[in-house]
MARKE-874301 format. One record per residue (C-alpha): y, z negated, x; residue in one letter. Coordinates in steps of 0.1 Angstrom, whole numbers, plus 5000, padded with zeros to 4 digits. Layout:
residues N
YZXa/...
END
This chain:
residues 364
488169505836m/487469175838t/489468865854i/487968685884k/490468515904k/493968435894v/496868315908a/499268085892i/502868075903i/505167805894t/508667705900e/507667345900f/505067035897l/507766795895f/507466615859h/505566415833f/505966705812g/504666975790g/505067235814i/502867055836e/500466985812k/500067325802s/499167435839i/496367155839l/494967275806q/495067675819l/493767605850y/490867405839n/490467675809g/490267975840l/487667755860k/485567635826a/485268045827r/484068095862g/487068245870i/488768125906e/492268005907v/494767905937d/498467735925i/501367835946y/504567585936c/508267615945g/508767225941l/505667005944y/505766635947d/502566455935p/503866145931s/506366275902k/503766465885t/500266395872y/497566285890d/495266545882e/497266815905f/496066605933k/492266695932e/493867085932i/494667265964d/498567335958i/500567575980k/503967455980s/507167545995f/509067205992t/508366865980s/512166775979e/514866905960h/517667095978k/521267035974s/522667195944a/523667495938g/521267615974y/518267505958h/518267775933s/519168105956i/516467925980w/513567925960l/513968295945r/514168365984q/510768185989q/509668345956f/510668745965s/508868695999k/505668595984l/503168845983k/499268765973l/496168945975s/492768965961g/493768875925y/492968995896d/496068815874g/498768655885h/500568385854i/503968295863l/505867985851f/509867865856g/512868055858f/512968125897h/509468235896s/510568515884l/511768705922a/507368665926a/506868915899a/508069245916e/505369195947n/502369065924n/500969255902h/499669265870p/501468955862n/502368785829v/505168505824i/505268235802w/508868085792e/510567845776q/513568025775g/516268165796p/517967935827l/520267725804s/523367715828y/522568145833l/522668215798y/523067925771l/526267725785d/527167945813y/530967765806d/529867435811a/530867185841g/534267285863i/536667405841k/539867505871k/540567585905g/538967705934i/535867525924k/535467695891k/536268045906f/533067945934l/530767835909k/531468185884d/530968335916l/527968205924y/526568205887l/527368565885k/525268655915r/522168445900l/522468605870r/522068945883s/519468855903i/517868695874d/518469055855q/516869235883q/514068985890n/513069055848i/512069365854k/509269325879g/507669155854v/505069285827d/504669095799h/506368755787i/504968515767f/507568265752s/506467935736l/508267925698g/510968095683p/513267945694w/512368045728s/511868415716n/515068475705r/516868335735k/515168535759l/515268835738k/519668715744e/519168695778a/516969025785y/517769265753p/515669515768d/512469335768r/509969255744d/508468885744n/505268735727e/504968395709i/502368195726l/502567825717f/501967505746q/498167435748p/496467135734v/493067015731d/493166935697i/489266835698n/489966495715k/491866345688y/491066165655n/492766195624i/491365995603n/493765685607v/496565545585l/499765505608g/501365175621l/504565315636y/506965585644y/506365755676l/509065915698s/507566025731i/508566275760g/511666285781r/514466015780l/517166235780g/516066435755k/518066275722h/515765945724v/518965755721d/519965925685k/516365815676v/516365445689v/520165455668k/518665525638a/515665275638f/518265025642q/519765075608k/515565055597m/514364675606p/511464765582d/510265035600k/508765015639q/509265255664l/507165285697h/509465495720v/506965655756y/508665875776g/509465885814a/513265895826g/515865815852s/516765465856e/520265545842e/518665695812e/515765355807k/518665115813a/520765315784e/517565285760i/516464945766n/520164845765a/520065005729l/516864865720a/518064525727k/517964265698g/516064505677y/511964355676p/510964685656n/511864885684i/509664915711h/510465065743i/506465115762l/507565335796g/505665615805f/501765675784a/498865765804e/497366055794e/494165875788k/496065635763d/497865935745i/495166015720p/495465655706k/499265645707i/499465945684f/496365855663g/498065545652n/501365685647c/502765735611i/504566045621a/505966195656a/509566265662i/510966525688g/514966645678i/515966815714n/517867135703i/516567305731e/512667345728e/510967455703d/507267315688f/507267065722h/503866945738m/504666585719g/504866715683l/501366985691m/499966635697e/500666465669a/499466795647l/496166735666a/496066335652s/496966515618g/500366355616k/503066455609p/506766575628s/509766565622i/511766795643s/515367005648i/515167305622n/516667585649l/516767865626d/520067905618p/518968165586n/518367835568i/520867625551k/519067315529e/519867025544n/516466895553i/513367055542v/509766925532m/507167115548g/503067065546p/502966955582t/506566785584g/510166715579v/513566965600l/516266805601i/519866975603k/520966785632s/519966505655a/522266255646d/521265915635p/521365905596d/519666245593t/516766135612i/516665825589s/516266045560k/513866175573a/512165865586v/512365735548q/510666065533l/507666085557l/506865735546n/502765565556k/500765715523e/503166035526v/501966125562s/498465995560y/498466285531g/499166565551m/496766515576r/494566785568y/497067055569a/498466915600c/494866925615k/494867305600e/498067375615r/496967255653a/495067535653k/497267715670d/497567535695f/494067515713s/493367545748c/491067795741d/493768055722h/496167995747f/494068095779v/492268385758d/495268515749t/496568475784i/493768685797l/493568955772k/496769035784r/496369035822l/493069265815e/495269495798n/497269565821q/494769605853k/494069945859v/
END
């Protein structure tokens, strides 16, 4: 059955990140196919995310993050009350939006992994006393709610192999399908010899280790782009001070992204709790290889060279340095066609068409 009207339901639009970019790509892709689209959001602050959202009538619950602990439960309650009508399909993003699935079918959810403090570091934080007892009680309750909410989801997409594996561990009775983040691969030029190594993304995601690696490589230029808290910005700027080869350049405007990637030698993204994030995909679309963490525990090699980049065993600066030495300017330029070919797996058309196909298969 043809999909004519879709609701996008997302936990938040609150960052300049890959999820927000993916939602924009999906929204534009659906509109280009003549499909009517509405966006429902739990937490939305237009000043903290991409300006393109200001042109869309976002229907949100709140613009302010509520107190720790209460915020998660509150969002679940709001999403559980969301009962929409008139839509041919519902596309969910985020963790707490799971609660909207039960009352809104057909649906798919696209997940970067399970909620970290419920499944990945359940015992992190407070270690003893009444606070630990209360924390454990709260998390146990939220985990129970989460397990119930996932039952309402018709189809689960994961954004990569790591996400796929972690979601399977959290929800062992549910299968999920890998669907990489979307990139407009046609706007990138691959025939540029690189000038610098590039770190782009949230500053809190191990960027300090990248900067420390380049402290030891004064002959190699590093450009760092990314948003972050004031504390994160201060830390990165302090690490770069006195190193003329390290340039901290702040947030990258979307219009400048193709040029930034096009002029780099290779991109570096080493967050251990991410798959192939948006920045590394944009690098591939630009014909540039990447340096990223090897998330497959079955691979024993310390460093593995592939046709589109280098996988490293850890995020320590020495390991990053070794990978950078492998990907010099000439080697990286020689990998450009393999990178561009790999980027086809991340095209916007593939992303949108795959989601629509799953929704159409579920409609009765």
